[in-house]
N, C-alpha and C positions, 0 to 999 in steps of 0.2 A: 506468626505462630506456625511452627513446623507441623508437618502432615502426623496426624496421629489418629488413632482409633474413633476418636470422636467426631472427626469431620470427614471420614471416609465416605459415609453415607450421602453427605451433601455433594461431595466431589463426583461421587457415582451418578448422582442424579443429574448434575449439570454435564457431565460427559454424555449420558443418554441423551440429553437436550441438544447437545451439540451435533451426535450421531443421528439424531432424527431430523435434523435441519439439513445436514448434508445429505441424508437419504431423499428428503423432499426434494432438494434442487436437483438430485441425479434422477427421480421419478419424472419431475415435470420437463427437465432438459430432454430426457429420453422421449417422452410423449410428443414434445414439440417437433424434435428431429423426425419421429417416425411419421407424424401427420404431415410435415413438410415432404418427406420423400413420398409417401402415399399420394399426395395433392399433385406434385410434380409428375409421377407416373400416368396418374389419372387424368391430368389435363393434357398431356401428350397424346394419350389414346382417344380422348374426346375429340381432340383438334383434327387428328388423322383420320378417325372415322367419318367426321363431318365433311371434310374436305375430299375424302373419297367418295362420299355419298352424292356431292354436288357434280362431281366428274361423271359419276355413273347415271345420275339423273340425264345429262346432257347426252351420254352414250345411248341409252335408252331412248331419247327422244328422236335420236338418228338411226335407230335400230342396229347399232353397230355392236361387234362382238364385245363381251365384256371380259373375256378370259384373258386376254394380254394384259389388262390394267391390273387385274387380280395377281397375275403371275408377278408384275413389276413390284407389287406391294410386297411379295415375301422378301424383297431385298431389304425392306426396313427392318431396323434392329428389333428383336422381340416380336415379330409377327409369325404367328404359327400357321395360321391358313386364313382364307377369305373366300366366301362364297355368297353368291345370290340366288335366294330361293321365292317361290310363290308360297302364300299362306297355305297352300294345300301340301307343301312339302316338295314340289319339283324343282329341282336345282337347275337354273338357268345358267349359271357359269360358277367354276369352282377352281381354286388353286390352294394347293396343300403341301407341307414339307413331308419328307419320309417318315418323319418321327411320330406325326399325328394323323389320325384316320377320322375325319370328319364324321363320317357315317356312323362311328361308334358313339358319339355324344348324342344319344337320343333324348336324353332328359333336358339337357340345355337347349336341344332344337325345339321341343314342344314348347318351353317357355318364351324361346327368341321368337318365334313366329306369332305368339299371341300378343306381343307387347305393343302398346300404340305409340310408344315414343323411345328415344334412345335410352337403352338400358344396359346394365354390365353385370354379368353373373359370373362368380367365382366358381371354378370347377377343377376337376382333375383327369388326367388322360386315364384310359382304359387301365393301364397298368398301376395306377394310384401312385405314381412316382413323380410326375411332371405336374405342377400347379399352373393352372390357366386361368386366363380372365378374358369372358367373351362379351363383345359389344354387339348389341342387335339395334340396327337402325332402320324403321319403315321409310320406304320410298314410294312416292305417288306419283305416276306418270301423267302426261297431260291428258291422256286419254281416261285417267281415273283408275288406271290398273294399279295395284298394290304389289310390292315386292318387298323383301326384307334382306338387307344387307347384314352379315354376320362376320364378324372379323374376330380371330382368335389371337390372344397375346400371351406370350410365354411371361410367368410371374416370377419365375426365378430370380430374374435380376432385381426385382424389387424387393424381395425376400432377402436375398444376398445383402442388399444395400442396408435394410432394416437391421438385419444381424449384426452388420459391421457397425452400424450406429450404436446398438446396444452394447457391444463387445468394447467399443471406443469409450463409450460414457461409463461402463462399468469398470474398464481399467483406470481411467482418469480419477473417478470418486474412491476406487480401491487405494490408488497410491495416495490419495489425500487422508483416507481413513488410515492407512498403515502409518502415514507420518505421523498423524494425530495420536495414534496408539503409542508410537516410539518416544513421542516427545511426553507423553503421559507416563509411560513407563520409567523414562529417565528423570523426569522431574518430581515423581510422585512422591518422593520423600524430602523434598525441598520446596514444597509448593506451600501455599498458605490459603486460607479460607477467604479472605479478600480476593486473592487472584483467580481462584476457582469460580468464586460467585461473579465476579466482574465478566470473565470471559464466558462463563456459561449464561449470565445474563444477556450479553451481546449476542450470542446465538440464539437465543430465546426470543429477542426482539427482532433480530433479522429475520427468523422464521415467521412470527407473527406478520411483521410488514410484507413479507413475501405472500403469504397466504391471503392477507387482505387485499394486496395488489392484485393477486390472481383472481380473486373472485371480482374485485372492481373492474378488472379488464373483460371478464367474461360477461358481466352484467353490462359494460359499456358496449360490448359487441353485439349483444342480444338487442340493446335498445338502438343504438346507431347503426352499426354496418348492416345487420339484418333488417333494421326497419328502413333504411335507405334502399336496401335491396326489394324489399316488399312493395315500398312505393314506387320504385321502378316498374315492377311487374303490375301494379295497380294501374299506373299510367298507360303501359302497354293495352292493358285490358280494356280501359276506357276508349281508347282509340279504335281497338277491334269492335267495340260495342255498337258503333253507328252502322258499319256494314252488315253486322250480325242483325240488326233490327231491319234493315232494308230488306235482308234476306228473308226474314219470317213475314214481311208484308207482302214482298213481290215474288218470292221464290227463287230470285236469281242469286246463285252463290259465286259469281262472277267476282265481285269486289272481295268476299271473304278468302278466296282462293289466292287472290292477288296479295291480300294482307298476310295470309299464312306465307307466301314465299318470301315476304319481307320478314317475317319473324324468324324464318328458319336461318337467317344470316346472324341473328343473336344466339350467341353460344349459350345462353341460359334458356332458350326456348325448348319446350318439351312435346306439348300438344294443344290443340284447340278443337271444341266441338260446341254445338248448339243443341240443347235438350229442351223437350218440351212434350208434356203429357208422357213422361218417362220414356221416351223414345229419342234416340239420337238422329236429328234432323241433318246434322252436319257434323263431319267427323274429319280431322287431317288424316286419319286412316280410313281408306273409302271402304274398307271391309266392315267397319262399324256403323255406317250410314244405314239407317232404317232400322237398325237392331233395337232391342229393348235395353233399356237403361235401368240399372239396379240402383234405386236411391241409397245414399248412405247417410251418415249423420251430418256429415257438413251440408249435404244438399238440404236435408230436413231443416237445418237452422236457417239457411239462406231464404227458405221459403216464408219464413216469417218477418223478413224485413226487405224494404225496397232501396237499401243502400249495399254497395259492393263490399265484400267481405272476403277475407284471406284465410285460408285453413292450411295446415301442414297434412301430408298425405302419409301413409304409413311408412313409405320410403323416407328415411331421415334428411335426404338432400332435395325433396320434392315438395312444391307448394302449388296451390291451385287458388285462382281468384275467380269467385262466382258473382257474376254481375247479372242482376234482373234486367231484362229487357222489357221497358214500359212504354205503354201507349196510353197517356193519361193516367188514369187509375187501374188500367187494364194490364195485366202481366202476359206478355206474348209469350215469354219463355225465358231461358236462362242459358248465359253463355259461360262456359267453362275454359279457363285458360291457364295451361300448367308450366311451370318453369323450374329449374333446379338451381340450387346454391352450392354447387360443387366447388365453383371458383372462388366462393367466399372463405374456404378454408385456408386458402393460400396465405392471405394477410393476417389471419388470426394466427397461424403457425410461426410466422415471421415475428410478431408482436410477442407472442410467447417465448420463443427463442431469445429474443433480445431481453425481455423481462428476466429470464433466468440468468443470462449473461451478467446483466446489471446487477441483479441481486447476489449473484455468485460473487463477482469482483467487489461489491459491498460488504459481502460476509468477510471476504479476505482481508480487506482493508481494516474493518471493524476489529476483528481479531487480532490482527498486527498491532494496530493502535491501543486496543484493549491490553495485549500483552506487554507493550512498552510502558503504558500508564500503571498497570498493576504490578510490573516489575520495579518500577521506580518508587511506587507507594510502598511495595513490600519491602523493600530495600530500606525506606526510610524507618518503617515499622519494626523491621528486624533489629536496626541500629537502637531504637528505643528499648526494644525488648532485651537486649544484650545488656544495655546500660541498668534497666530495671533489675536484671537478674542479678548482676553484681552489686547493685545497691541492696537489694534483698539479702546477698550473702554480707554484707556489711560493710563495703567498699563505698563511702561517700566521695571518692575523688573522681568519679566518673564524669564524663563531659561528653555532649552532643552537640556538634557544630554543623548546622544547616544554613548556609548563607544565601538564602532565597526569601523573598518577601510573601511567600504564599503561607498556607495555614501551618504547614509542617515547619517552616522557619520560625513562626511565632511561637509554635509548640515547643520547638528546640529552645528558643530563648526562655520561655516560661518554665521548662523543665530544668534548664541550667540554674536559673534562680531559685528553684524549689530546692534543689540540692545544695545551692550555698546556704538556703536557710535551714536545711537539715543539719548542713556541717556546723553552722553558728550555733544551733539549738543543742548539737552534740557536743560542742565544746563547753557550752555554758552547762549542760548535764552533768559533764564530767568535773565540774568544780572550777573552770578556770577564772570565774568572778572571784574566787576565795584568794586567788593570787594578788587581787587589788589591795595594797595594804593602806588601810584608812589612815594610818599614822604618817605614811610617805606622802600621801595627798595633802594631808591636813600641814604638813612641815613644808611642801611646795606651796601650798596657797598661803601659808604665813610669809615664806620669802618674797612671794609676788606682792603681798599687801606691803611688805617692808619697803620694797622698791617704790609703790605708788605713794608712800608717804612724802617723797621728794615733791610731789605736786604735778599738775598738768594743766595747763591753759587752755580750754576749749570752748567753742561757741556753742550756745545752748538756748532752748526755749523751756520757760517755767510757764506751765499751765496751774494755776491756783484755783480750786474749787472751795469757795468761802461758803460756810454753813449760816448763810443769813437767817436771823431770827432763831438761832440755837438756844438764848437765854430763856426766850419765850416758850420754846419747844420742851425745856427741861422742867417746867412748871406745868404744862398742860398734859403732857403723856408721860406714861411710865418709863423708867429707865430701861427694861428689857426692849420695848418697842423701839425707843431711839437708839439705842445700840444696834438692833437689827436693821434699821434704815441706814445707819451709817456704814455699818458692814457690806451692805448691798452696794451703797455707792462706792466703796473702795473696791470691791470685786470688779464693778463695772470699770473703773479706772485701770485695773490691772489687766483686764481683757482687751481693752481698747489701745493701750499702750502698745506701740509697733514693734515688731520683731526686728532684729537685725540692727537696731540702733542700741546706743547706751541709755536705756531708759530706768529711772529711778522714781518710785511711788513711794512717797512718804506721809504717814499720818501727823498732823499738827493739832493742838487742841481746837483750832477754830476751823479747819479744813482739811483737803488732801492736796498736797503738792507734788505734780508729776513734772520731772526735769527730763527732757531729751537732748541728747547731743549726737553728733556725727561730724567724721573730719570735714564733710563738704557742708559749707553753710547752706547753699541753697537747698539741699536735701534735707537739712535740720528745719528750715523754715517750713518747706512744703509738708513734711510729715508732721510737723507741730500743727500747723493750720489743719490737716486732714484729721488728727487726733482731736482738737478742740472742735470741730464740726461734730464728729462722733459723739463726744462728750455732750454735747448742747442738744442733739437729738435724743440721745438717751435720757436726760434729765428732764425734756419737755414731756417726756412719756410717763414721768413720776410726779405728776402734779399733786397726788393726793397725800405726799408725805407731809410729816409734820415741820419740816425746815425746809427753807428755799435756797438751794444750792445756786451759787452765781460764780461765773467762770471769767477770769482775766488771762490774758496772753502778754507775756514779757520776752523779748529776745535780749540775750546780754552775754558778756562774757565771764566765764567762771573760772575758778581755780578748783580742780578736781583732784581729790587724794584721800587717802586712808587715815583715820585718825584714832584707831583703837588698835592698841598693841595685841589685843587678845580675841579680836574678832573682825568680821569683814566689813564694819560700819566705815562707809565713806561721806565725804563732805563736799558739798557744793558752795563755794564763796563766791559771791557777787554783790554788785549794788543794789539798792533799795528797790524792790517791786512797786507795782501801784498800790495806792491806797484803796484797797478792796473794800473796805467797810464803807467808804464815802460812795462808792459807784455802786454797791450793792444795796443802796436806798432807791435808787432809780433804775436799776437794771432788770430787764425780764429774764426768766430762768433759761430761755432758749437762746439768749445772745451771749455773744463772746466779746468782752472789752479788751482792745489792744492798747498797748501803752504808745506813748508818742514815739519812741525809739523804734518799736516796730511798725508804726505807721509809715515814718520815713523810708524804711526799707521796702515796703509794699505798695506805696500810694500810686506808682506807676503802673501797677498791674492788677489793682484790686479797688473796690468801692468800699468807702467808709461813711459813716454818719458820726459827726463831731458831737460829742458830748462833753460838757463843761460843769464841774461842780465845785462848791467850795468847802474848804476845809479849815479848821482850827489853826492847824499847824502850818501848812503850806500855802494858805490862801485858796485861789481859784486854780484848778489843775484841769487838765485835758485828758480826755479818753476817747477812743475811737471804736464805733460799734462795726464789726466786721459784716458786710452785706454779700461777700462773695467777690469772685474774680470777675475782671471786666470781659463783655462778650468778646468773641472771636474777632469781629470786624475791628474794634477798639485795639486789640492786642497787635492785629496785624499793621494797624496805622502807626502805633506806637514803635514797633521794631526798629525800622530803618534808622532813625536818630537816636536811639537810646543808647545807654551806656551798656558795658559788657556786662554788668551786674542784672540790669533789667532784661537785656536780651536772653540771658540765660534763664531768668524767672519765668520769660515767656515761653520758652521753649519746654521748660518743667510743666508750666501749665497745660500746654497744648498736648503734650505727651500723654495727659490724664483726661483730656477733654473728649467729647463724643462728638463734637461738631466735624464739619468736613474742612481740610485745609488745601487750599489750591495747589497743585502739583508743582506748578512752575514757582510758586513762593519758595518752597524749601529747597529748589535748586539754586535760586537767586541768594538765598541767605547763607548757602554753603560757600559762597566766594568771599565771606567776610574774613578779614585778614587775621583775627584772633582765633588761635587754635581752639579755646574752649568753646566757642561759639560753634565752630565747624563740629567739634564732638558732639555736642547736644543736638545739633541737627540731624546727625546720623542715628542719635538715639530716638528721635522723634520718628524719622523715616523708618525704623525698624519696627515701631509700633503700627503706623498707619499704612505701610506696604504700599506707597503709590505706584501706579504703573511706570515700568521701566526701570524700578529700583535694582533689579539685578544687574542690569548693564551698567547703571550709574556707579553701583559699588564696586564692580569690577574695575573701571577706571579708577576709581579712587584708590583701591589697593595697589593697582600698578604704577600710580603716580604720585600719590602723596608722600610728602617727605617728613612731616611732623610724626614722630613715633606715637604718641598718644591718640592722635586722630586716625594713623594707620592702625592702630591695636583695635580701634573701635571698628573701623571699616571691615578688618579681618573678622571680627566676631559676628558681624552684620552678614558676611558673606557665608559664614558658616550656617547660619539659620535659614538663608534663602536659596542656598546654591545646592549642589548635588555634586555626584561623583566626577562629573567631567571638569570641575573647577578644583579638582585635587592639585593639578600641576601649578596652578595660580599660587594656591596657598603654600605648595612647597618652595615655592620661589622666595617667599617671605620669610622663611626659615634662616635665611642667610642675613637676615638682618642683624645688627649689632646691638638693637635694642632687646632687653629680656621681656619687656611686657608684650612686644610685637610677636615674639617668638612663643610665649606661652600663650597667648590669645589664639596664635595660628592652631597650636595643638588642640585647643578647645574647640575651635572651628572645625577642624578634622573629625573631632568626635562628635560633633554635632550633625555632620553628613553621615557618618557611620558607614557601614558596608564591609565586604570582605576587603576590598582594595585598601581602605582605611587601615584596617587591622593589620595587613601584610606591611603597609608603609610605616606604621608606628612602630612595628617590630624592628624596623632597621634603624630606629632612632633611639633605641634603648641606651646607647652608649654616649648620649649627649652629656656634655660636660657642665652645662649651666644647671644648677641645682633646682630652680624654679621651672625651667623648661621640662627637665627630667621628671620631676615630681607630676605634672601634667600629663606626660605621656605615659607614666604608670598608672595614673588614675585613669585615664582612657582605656587602657588595655585592662586593668581590672574590671572595668564595667562590660566587658567583652566576656566576663567569666575566666580570664587568664590568671590562674592563681600563683603562678611564677613570679609574679609583681612582689608577693609578700615576701619572697627571699630576697629580691633587690632592695626592697624598702628596709628589711631588717639589717642590711649591710649598710646601706646609707645613714640608718639612724646611729649607727656606731662610727661613722666617719669622724676623722679629727675635725673637719671644717664645720663649725657650728652652724653655718647656713644651710649647709646639706642636711644636717641632723634637723633642723627646724622644717625644711621642705618635707622630709621624711616623715616626721611627726603631723606634719599638715596633710600629706596624701593619705595617711593611715587613717585619719579622722574622716576624710571626705569618702574613702570608699565605704565605711560604715559596715564593716563585715567584722565577726569574731576574730578572725584570724590577726587583726591588727591590736587586739589589747594586749597581748604577752608582749611584743617589742616596745609597745608604750609605756606599759608599766615599768620594764627595765629601763627607759630613758626618764623616770621621774626623779632620779638621783643625778640627773645630767649637770655638769658644773656650770653650766651657762643658763642664767635665768631666763633669757629670751626663749631658750628651747624648752625650758621646763614650762614657760607660760603655753606655749603651743601645744606641748603635751596634755597639760590640763584641759586646754580647750579642745582638744581631739577627744580626750577620754570622757568630756562632759557629752560631746556629741554623741560618742558611743554608748553612753549611759542612756541617752534619750532613745537611740535606735534599737539598742539589744537589751535594755532594762537590766543593766548590771548596777548592782547595788555598790556604790561607792563609799 
């Protein structure tokens, strides 16, 4: 769907979603970078100040001059000044750069001298142009004397680095946004709702995943990283609680001072003090010892519990552990241990940075894949839209070809068939059926009937449904009821008669005669048995009717032909059938009595009960009640030593059986020297699909010399193979046998796909009429309407075989485009061609509802 006013609002919404997604990435990416930069500078300052504090503590112990060490510190990058002061403000040592005057920083000095632990104070120089960060660290000498180390750092490098990070991120994301706007501007008149929706949805999904993961990461940090950090501080506090308790009991703070010196080696340590009765009894800053302690909310909460508790201090990176010092049930005092979490922001910044990079890469990849997918889908949709627009304009010749097995490939196939149906209906709506001259068809049918008057000898099965008790029923029930029952039985016989065979259902005064015939005798017998069983079951369900229908089965040779010059009536001339009246006296309704001739044909594969009755004309005669085919085990035992007739019957039975056939058995039977047996073995294999069938059929296709067996193997390969077997089938097209070549084309058609379509297009110049007809049938099923032009030329060819093949192909395609060429061929001079034309028109009549 092209870009239009109706979908601009939706596109803009999703564009805003993508912008919001990119902006969120830019924000969190910048925040992570800024925190990483600040954490790196803060860690460097903290380490530098603590190392300097330890050195100065040693120098104070030796009463050495501190100025040279402070002067050397100015050589460190970013250090503005350093000095050591007493809490009263007296300067013990100082070193400063010409740019900064320490004496002018009075506000920071007041806060720094009062801090009880390492603290950082952001400030500005007196000119308000140079940003500074001052670190203040209290130092306690061996004699209990307190001094404060103050170190000033230039913050310009940190701010420059933060600005550079911001500029870089703004530049990167601006380029991305510019590219997005450029793409949107170029594509806005060629985009589709689907493409916009998909890409916007992908952006929204990535944003939601990013936000959820971002909050999950923060939650994880709060519950795991900080928790482990707090547990570490709690452990240190518990270790210090024992010397603190001894201090309250004995008054000796030696152990506490030693513990304090160990804590000072921990970068997270801030302060340590012991409080009792709102007074500092011990403090890491000696100036606080003995002073009054002002209780805060945290301390008040700790008094209500005998368990250690952790509370955050107003400074965001400071925590304090309050541990009650107990002697039995008596509370001696409370120990307070402070520690900072400044180092914890480093890992969090790294995780944030990695998270942003991962999701940014995910967004780019997802948008790229979404673009490719939407472009492919939009292209397919656009193809359908263009075809539909042409169809709307009245052009029904459109065709969409998408050679894929996905939904769009199936949609294209359905779309093409829909257009074919529309074309057919259009032709019919224009009155094409009126071109079918009923007089021409009648003339052709009469000509065909005249040919059939010569007669044809065929093998047939006669199923006779004898109305036993008809005379009695005529006296007991009314004529309408009796006629309705007979009509119902006739309709049952018509419905059960198999398709694909020459089946005739005739009414006689005493019953219904069904005659089935087929060029293949085995097929005639099997279809006759199946029809007889179905009729017996249907009669068994009609036990309430006034007559008792009885079935007899007889296989015989008949002469088939037309007997009426003015109609389609035909006759079947054969030997006398069973004495159905005699057997009807003792026969059950659901039983089928077979004649002795039929029994001899089936006795090796079926089970019968012998029945003997006496008659006035023939004396005693035998009939055989059919009880079904023998079980699988018996058939397997019969096969090896049986005749070819019985072997084929066994294979016919197995093809329709539901039991399991051993795989090795079929492979062994295929070694039979009779080609017809091997043919039917392949027929059974096609149905049961044993393991290894594909490899076996490939070997047969490559090695079999008998054309009829080879043609069957080729057909099976077409049903179980795939496009990788096209070269094997193509090799069989060199066979001199027409049946093999024709079946090869049908096998390629069964495999299908673009490769087969392209390959068949190369074969349209095939000279063999049967093979060429199969090729055109296959191409026509792909929706290639050019085949009708070729078939129209073929049906006018001088060769009658080519004309008959063309008529056959037009009927098999089942499309309205084939009606007109077939109609023109109704007056063909060859009777065989006209017979095929009528058969094809009859098929089209059923498919297209043409009134002939």
